[in-house]
N, C-alpha and C positions, 0 to 999 in steps of 0.2 A: 428719387433720392433713399437711400436704407433707411429703416427703420432705428430710431435712433436705440429704442429700449433692446430692439434683438441683437442689433451691432454690440450695446453694451454685456450684455449677457454674453455673447462669443469669446468677451475678453478685449475688443476690438479697441484701438484708442477712438474717440469721441471727440465730437465738437464742441459738443456742454464739457467732459474734462478737461479740452483744450484751454478752452476758455475760463475756466475756474483758474489753470496755471497762470495764463495771462493775470490774472484778477487781483491772484493773490501777490503776485511780484507785484503788480502797480501799486497795487495797496502798502508796501513797504519802501520808505524813504531810503533807506539803509543799502537795499537792493542795487535800486537806481543809480545810487552813490558811487557801488562799488562797477557798477555798467562805465560807468563815464571813466572811471580809474582805468578799469582790464583794459577801455576797449583804446586807450594810450599809450597805457605801459605792459610789460610781460608781470603777469599774475604773481611771481613771485617775487617781483620787484614791489609789489604794492603787501604781499602777505607776510613778507620779511621782517624776523622780532629784530629789532635793532639793539634792543639791552642784551642779547645774548651775542650776538656782532661785537658790539664794544668790550664786551667781556673777553671774548676770545683773543689772546695774547699766546701766543707761539715758544712759552715757556714752559718748561719741564724741570722735573725735579731728579728724574734719569732721562738722558738722553745718549744712544749711542753710535747715531749716525753723524760722521765727516765725511760725505763725499756725495758726488751730483749724483739725482736722480736717473732714471733709464724711460724709455721710449719706446712702447708698445706701438705705438701709431696707431695707421687703423685695419688693427687685427684684434683677436682675442685671445691673447697670448699672455695675460696680463697672469697668471697661475704658473704659467713657464719664467715668468719674466722675475716675481716674486721669489720662488724655488732658486732661480741661480744668485739672484740678492742677496739672500740666503747664504752663501756661500762668499759673497765677495770679501765681507771684513777679514775672514781669516786668511784668504787666498793674499789680499790687499798685505797685510803684517810679513807673511812668507817670502813677499814677492817684494818686498818695501820699495811698494808705491802708493803715490795718492790717488789715482784712480786707476779701476781695471774694468773690463767687462769682459762673461764669459758670452759664446756665442749661441744666442739664441736662435738663432738662423739653423746652425745644428741641430740642436733637439726638434725644432718644428718639422724638420725633412723628417726624420724618420718618426717622429708622431704621426704624420700623415700618413707614410706606408705600412707603420706596424696598426692603426684604424682600421687603415682598408682591407688590412689580411683580419684581423678581426669581425667587421663587420660580416665580408664575407663569410668566414666560416659559420654567423651566427644565420646568414640565407639557407644555408648549407643547412644548418641545422634547422631550420623552420621551413623548409623547401614542402613540406607534404601541408604545409596552413595556404587557405586562400589568401590571394596577393593584399585581400582586403581587412585580412586579419588586422587585430589591431598593434599587434606585435610584431606583424612584418610592415604594418603600416609606418610604424614609428620607427621600425630601422631606415625606411627609404627615406623617410620623411626627415628626418632628423640629420642621417648621414655622417659624414667628415666636415668635420668644422672645427673651430679656433680652441674653444674654451678646454680646459681640463680640470683636474682633483689632484690634490695632494701625493694619492698613489700613484695618479699616472705617468706623474714626476720622478718619480722613485724609479719606480720600471724602469722608464727612458735614461736616467743614469744611470742605475747596473747593470743594463744592457750593453750600453754604445758610450757613455762614458761624457766626458763634456771638452772643451777645446777654445780656444781663446778668442777674441770676437776678431781677431786679425787674422785665423784660419780659416773662416768661413762668415765673411760679412753681411750684414743685411744687402738685398734685395729689393728693385720696386715690388716685387708680388712678398716677398716675404713681412713689408711695411706696408702692405694694401694689399688683402690675399681675397679678396671677393671673387674678382677673375678669376684665378689661380682654383681658387674653391669649386666655383662653377663648373669647370672643366674636370678638374680632379669626379668629380660628384656625379657627373653625366657617364662616366666611365664608372664608376661602381656600380650603378642601378643600372648600364646595359649590360657589366658583368652579373650583376645579381639576375636580371633577365634571363641569361646564360644559361646561370647555373640552375633556374627553375625550370626552364625548356629543355636541359638534358633530365633534370628528376620529373619532368613528366613524361620523359620518350621512355623513363625505366634503365637511363645508365646508370650505372654503378658510381660509387664514391670515387674511384679513380677516374673518372670524367668529369667527374665537379670540381676536383679536385687540381685538376690539370687546367681547364677552365679558367679557374681560382688564380692560378699562378699566372695563365694569360695576360688576363684583367692586370694585376698586381704588377708585373712588367711593366703592359703601356701606363700603368701610373706612375713609375719607376720614373719613366723616361721624363714625362712631362713634369716632375715636380725636382728633375735635373735642369730642363728646361727655366721654370720658375723657379729656382732658389740656390741651384749651382749645385756641382757634384760634390756632397761630404766627404771628408778628407779621411784616409784610410791614418794615413802619417801626414805629422806639418813639424816645421823646423821651428824650434821656441828657441828666441833668445830676446832679454831687454835690456835698459837700461834703468835702474832705480830712481829714488828720488834725491840719494844723494850725488845721483851723476855716473856710479860704478855699473860696469856692463855684465852682463850675465848671459851664458847661453847653457841652455840645455841639448840642443841637439835636435833630431828628428826624434818626434815623440808619436804614440797614439793615442785618442783619446782616453783611452781607460789607462796609461800611464800619465793621463796629465792629469785625471780625478786622482788618482791615490796619490800623489803628489799635492794636490793642491785644493782638494776638497776635502775639509777637515771634521764638515757634520758626519756624526753619526746614523746615518738615513736608517739602518736594520735598527735601531734604539727608535725610532719615529715612532709615534699614532698619532692615529685623527681623531678630535673630541668636534663633535656638533652639539647645536641647542634645538631640538627639534621639540616646541611644547605641548605637538596636539597628542590629544588620548590615547590615539591608535598607536605612539611610539612611546612605549616606556622608558623611567630611565632608567642607567645601570646597563642595559642593553646594546648588542653590538647589531649594526645593521649592514648590508649591501643592497647595489641595487644591478636587477639585469641586467646582464649585456651592456654594464658601461663599463668604460676601462679602454685602457689601447694594444699594448704587452697582450699576448696571447697567453704565453707563460708567465707572464709576471706576477708581483703578488695581485693580491682581491684587493679590489677595493673595499674596504673594510673600514667601517666607523663605530664608537661610542658616545651613545646618546647621552650627555650630563646634564644640570642646571647648568644657569649662565655663570653665574660665581664661584663656579669650580673651571669655567675657562677663565673669568678674571683673574681670579687669584693667579693660579698657573701661568697664566702672558703675565702678571706683573711682576711676579718671583724670576721667570725665566730675563726679561728685562733687565731687574737690580742684579741677575747674575750675570750682566753681559751677552743676554744672546736674542737678535730677534725673533720675532716670531712670526710664523707664515699664516696669513689667516683669510677666512671668506667672508665675502655680506654679500648687502643688498644697496648696491655704491650710489644708488641713484635716488631716493628715500631722503626725504628733508636735508638735502646738499648743497652748500653754494660753490660751484667748483672754481671760480676766479679767487672767492678768498679762502677756500683748501679747509673750509669748515663742516662739521655735521654736527647736529642736533636733534634729538626729536623733535623738538617743539619749535623749529629756526623756523617755518613757515606756517602761518595762524589763516592755513585755509577755512576753520571753522569760521574765524570773525568775518572772514571776505564773503563767506557763500550763506553764511546762518546756517548752516548743518551741522551735524557730530560726525566729527571722522575717529568712530572709537573700538574697531578691530583690533583685538589684541594681538599680537605673534601667530601664535596657535590660531587663529582663525585667519588669521591677511596667507599664511599658511595653505589650509582646507581650500579656500577661497581665489585660491592665485593670485592674490596682492601683493605677494611676497614671495623673493626664489632670491639665491646666493645669484649677484651676477658679476663679480670682481671676486680678484685674488690681491692680495697687497701685503708688506712688511709691516708690522708692528716696530717699529725702532726708539720708543719714548715714552714716559708715562709721567706725571704729575702725579706722586701722592700726600694725602695732607693729613697725617692723624691714624696713619695705617691702612688708609682706604684711596685709591686711585677716585681722581675726578678728573681726567683728561688725559689723553693718547695721542701720543705722535707715529704717523704711519708714512711709510714711503710708498708715495704710489708711483705708479709708471706709464705718468701721461706728461713728461716732457716737466720742465723746470719753468713753464711760462704760468702755471697757476697754485695757488695756494702759496707757502712758502719754498720757494723757489723747487714748487715740485712735492713739499712734505705737507699734508696734510695734520688737521686738529681734529679728534673725535672725542663729544664730549662722552662723559661718561650714561647720559642716561641714551645717548644715541648707541652707546654697544649693547648694551641690555636687549634693545629694539630690532637691531638690523643687524648684527654680528652673530653667525650663526655655526664657525669653525676657527678652527685652529690644529696646526698642527705642531705637537711638543714631545721631548724625548719621557720616554713611559715611566721614568722616575719619577718624573713629576707628580703623576698620580695619587691619589692616597693606595694603599694596601684594597681597600676591595674593588677598586673601578680600577687596579692593575691584573686584578684577580677575572675580576668582568670580559678585558679585553679576550681571553681564551673561549667565551663561547661561540659557541654558533652561531654565525649572524644570523638575522632575521632576512628572506631577500625579499625587497620591494621590486615593484614594479618599474622597466624601464622609463614610464613617465612619472614616476613620483618626483614633487619638487626637490627633495635634496638631492638629485642626480641635476640640477639645471646647473649649477657653475662649467659640468663638461658643456654644454649646451651651448 
């Protein structure tokens, strides 16, 4: 048997220490009661704060939505769904229809091929580094995924336009992307090796770029097989809710965007709340190698206080404009009820210990990050202050209030990180701050997690 003192001095877990853990547990009747409860029930059912649930009524002083939610299915396209959902209200008015969806599959296709191009260019740029260099390793590990950021959405729309869902419908792979992504990423990584081998053989830039194009051609074929071929033109005609027939005839996706997208994307900026001491407020940031369209707008955001984000969101909603947002959706959430509250689950009561990390510490220690994008479509304001928010999710209509969720204001402060808003809604000093040269954060910074 190993000497207990020597083992303890080396930092190993000892039998004596484990015996102490057991005695502490057995001496606490409340722990044993919780053991019995959690053995038979999901811990969230045990920890659920019923007083919060009973007060969570889906009523709001301002509600914009009178439409059905969409469904991203088994993919990470939330940012794309939220962006296209931002366009829907005005498009519905122009078309005079009750329901309408833009093609999410269309933008998904172009996002994948553009992201492959961006990543392979990054591989060319870093070809002089060893393969286990942290940045190279990060590029190869993260690869081509479904997630994305507001600026990435803007880049796609500005370059490729949009299409109605009927012009490029969903496929099995657009709704369940993991198998397609695995094939695309195999080809991307294989292409990365070819590029790095060419660099090692002292081939020039022309040869590396030629190899990149060959890989992109393969990836394009794979995407066509899985998602369908994106239309260059389509015939657009419809019947409105009054029964009147309309025909625009042949249109390109850019023409369709010019006619039916009224949101002035060039006026929008991205605001985040990052309370880490290393991220000063009023400063702009970007993240290395984050993006999709190589020549598109840079990923750039301005760090502001959460109260600024709340105020702008509230004013936009009261002015009749939905708001694109990013958050850490899984924390303190009841999916079926469609409810978020910072104290929804009393884990401290269940486990008899504290859960006291603040928002900054949760970011620094990888306990929180942006995981989901959605659309604010309502707010309940009392005496000038918001107390709860209505959110259009993209998880189908079987959860929440027919797919719409209720977010109490306590949760907004703790787990909402980002919105996109017209620059004119910012105070003058923050409008000027948007012109600052952004600080470049490393690729693995948590503020880039929504794109991963």
